[in-house]
C-alpha positions as YAML, in Angstrom:
chain: A
units: angstrom
residues:
- id: 1
  name: UNK
  ca: [-15.50, 8.50, -11.26]
- id: 2
  name: UNK
  ca: [-18.48, 8.65, -8.40]
- id: 3
  name: UNK
  ca: [-20.93, 10.67, -10.84]
- id: 4
  name: UNK
  ca: [-20.34, 8.32, -13.81]
- id: 5
  name: UNK
  ca: [-20.74, 5.11, -11.87]
- id: 6
  name: UNK
  ca: [-23.95, 6.67, -10.14]
- id: 7
  name: UNK
  ca: [-25.61, 7.25, -13.82]
- id: 8
  name: UNK
  ca: [-24.95, 3.99, -15.21]
- id: 9
  name: UNK
  ca: [-27.18, 1.40, -15.04]
- id: 10
  name: UNK
  ca: [-26.24, -0.94, -12.29]
- id: 11
  name: UNK
  ca: [-25.70, -3.95, -14.28]
- id: 12
  name: UNK
  ca: [-22.65, -2.29, -15.96]
- id: 13
  name: UNK
  ca: [-21.25, -0.17, -13.11]
- id: 14
  name: UNK
  ca: [-18.68, -2.70, -12.21]
- id: 15
  name: UNK
  ca: [-17.12, -3.15, -15.59]
- id: 16
  name: UNK
  ca: [-17.03, 0.71, -15.63]
- id: 17
  name: UNK
  ca: [-15.45, 0.90, -12.66]
- id: 18
  name: UNK
  ca: [-12.89, -1.74, -13.42]
- id: 19
  name: UNK
  ca: [-11.94, 0.21, -16.82]
- id: 20
  name: UNK
  ca: [-11.91, 3.66, -15.53]
- id: 21
  name: UNK
  ca: [-10.03, 2.81, -11.91]
- id: 22
  name: UNK
  ca: [-8.05, -0.29, -12.52]
- id: 23
  name: UNK
  ca: [-6.58, 0.31, -15.75]
- id: 24
  name: UNK
  ca: [-2.77, -0.15, -16.61]
- id: 25
  name: UNK
  ca: [-2.36, 3.42, -17.37]
- id: 26
  name: UNK
  ca: [-3.97, 4.84, -14.41]
- id: 27
  name: UNK
  ca: [-1.85, 2.10, -11.99]
- id: 28
  name: UNK
  ca: [1.18, 2.83, -14.11]
- id: 29
  name: UNK
  ca: [1.30, 6.75, -13.70]
- id: 30
  name: UNK
  ca: [0.43, 6.49, -10.19]
- id: 31
  name: UNK
  ca: [2.61, 3.89, -9.37]
- id: 32
  name: UNK
  ca: [5.56, 5.96, -10.82]
- id: 33
  name: UNK
  ca: [4.43, 9.16, -9.66]
- id: 34
  name: UNK
  ca: [4.45, 7.43, -5.81]
- id: 35
  name: UNK
  ca: [8.03, 6.14, -6.33]
- id: 36
  name: UNK
  ca: [9.25, 9.70, -6.98]
- id: 37
  name: UNK
  ca: [7.60, 11.38, -4.35]
- id: 38
  name: UNK
  ca: [8.83, 8.92, -1.78]
- id: 39
  name: UNK
  ca: [12.29, 9.30, -3.06]
- id: 40
  name: UNK
  ca: [11.90, 13.23, -3.00]
- id: 41
  name: UNK
  ca: [10.59, 13.35, 0.59]
- id: 42
  name: UNK
  ca: [13.17, 11.11, 1.83]
- id: 43
  name: UNK
  ca: [16.16, 12.77, 0.24]
- id: 44
  name: UNK
  ca: [15.02, 16.25, 1.16]
- id: 45
  name: UNK
  ca: [12.59, 15.99, 4.16]
- id: 46
  name: UNK
  ca: [11.20, 19.56, 4.81]
- id: 47
  name: UNK
  ca: [8.51, 20.00, 7.94]
- id: 48
  name: UNK
  ca: [5.60, 22.07, 6.43]
- id: 49
  name: UNK
  ca: [4.90, 25.44, 8.93]
- id: 50
  name: UNK
  ca: [2.12, 27.80, 8.81]
- id: 51
  name: UNK
  ca: [2.97, 29.76, 5.63]
- id: 52
  name: UNK
  ca: [2.77, 26.35, 3.86]
- id: 53
  name: UNK
  ca: [-0.97, 26.21, 5.06]
- id: 54
  name: UNK
  ca: [-1.74, 29.86, 4.10]
- id: 55
  name: UNK
  ca: [-0.23, 29.64, 0.66]
- id: 56
  name: UNK
  ca: [-2.35, 26.39, -0.18]
- id: 57
  name: UNK
  ca: [-5.68, 28.15, 0.98]
- id: 58
  name: UNK
  ca: [-4.58, 31.18, -0.96]
- id: 59
  name: UNK
  ca: [-3.86, 28.66, -4.36]
- id: 60
  name: UNK
  ca: [-7.13, 26.82, -3.63]
- id: 61
  name: UNK
  ca: [-9.10, 30.02, -3.37]
- id: 62
  name: UNK
  ca: [-7.76, 31.83, -6.16]
- id: 63
  name: UNK
  ca: [-7.98, 28.29, -8.41]
- id: 64
  name: UNK
  ca: [-11.73, 27.87, -7.08]
- id: 65
  name: UNK
  ca: [-12.42, 31.88, -8.07]
- id: 66
  name: UNK
  ca: [-11.01, 31.24, -11.45]
- id: 67
  name: UNK
  ca: [-12.88, 27.89, -12.21]
- id: 68
  name: UNK
  ca: [-16.13, 29.85, -11.25]
- id: 69
  name: UNK
  ca: [-15.88, 33.09, -12.96]
- id: 70
  name: UNK
  ca: [-14.03, 31.70, -15.99]
- id: 71
  name: UNK
  ca: [-14.50, 28.57, -16.96]
- id: 72
  name: UNK
  ca: [-18.19, 28.07, -15.53]
- id: 73
  name: UNK
  ca: [-19.65, 30.24, -17.26]
- id: 74
  name: UNK
  ca: [-17.70, 29.30, -20.71]
- id: 75
  name: UNK
  ca: [-19.45, 26.03, -20.20]
- id: 76
  name: UNK
  ca: [-16.26, 24.08, -19.18]
- id: 77
  name: UNK
  ca: [-17.20, 22.40, -16.10]
- id: 78
  name: UNK
  ca: [-14.65, 20.31, -15.28]
- id: 79
  name: UNK
  ca: [-15.58, 19.52, -11.27]
- id: 80
  name: UNK
  ca: [-19.28, 18.61, -11.30]
- id: 81
  name: UNK
  ca: [-19.55, 19.20, -7.56]
- id: 82
  name: UNK
  ca: [-18.55, 22.62, -7.89]
- id: 83
  name: UNK
  ca: [-21.05, 24.06, -10.26]
- id: 84
  name: UNK
  ca: [-22.99, 26.36, -8.30]
- id: 85
  name: UNK
  ca: [-26.04, 25.30, -10.37]
...
């Protein structure tokens, strides 16, 4: 969203931002998601430990490696900030 807003002419930035960020669909999806995540945490509070950190880091690094080695060369640019160009 920040990249799209920055590339838009100044007179049309606020309407674009309202349409993308404050849409009823996004508010509904994130509102429902927040409710279910809070209910899940409240029903089963689990403390994270060192293994959870390492598992998250390994998952993230594997995903970045997959993105840069497979998706980016195919022209599927999901995250312009990760592009090595």
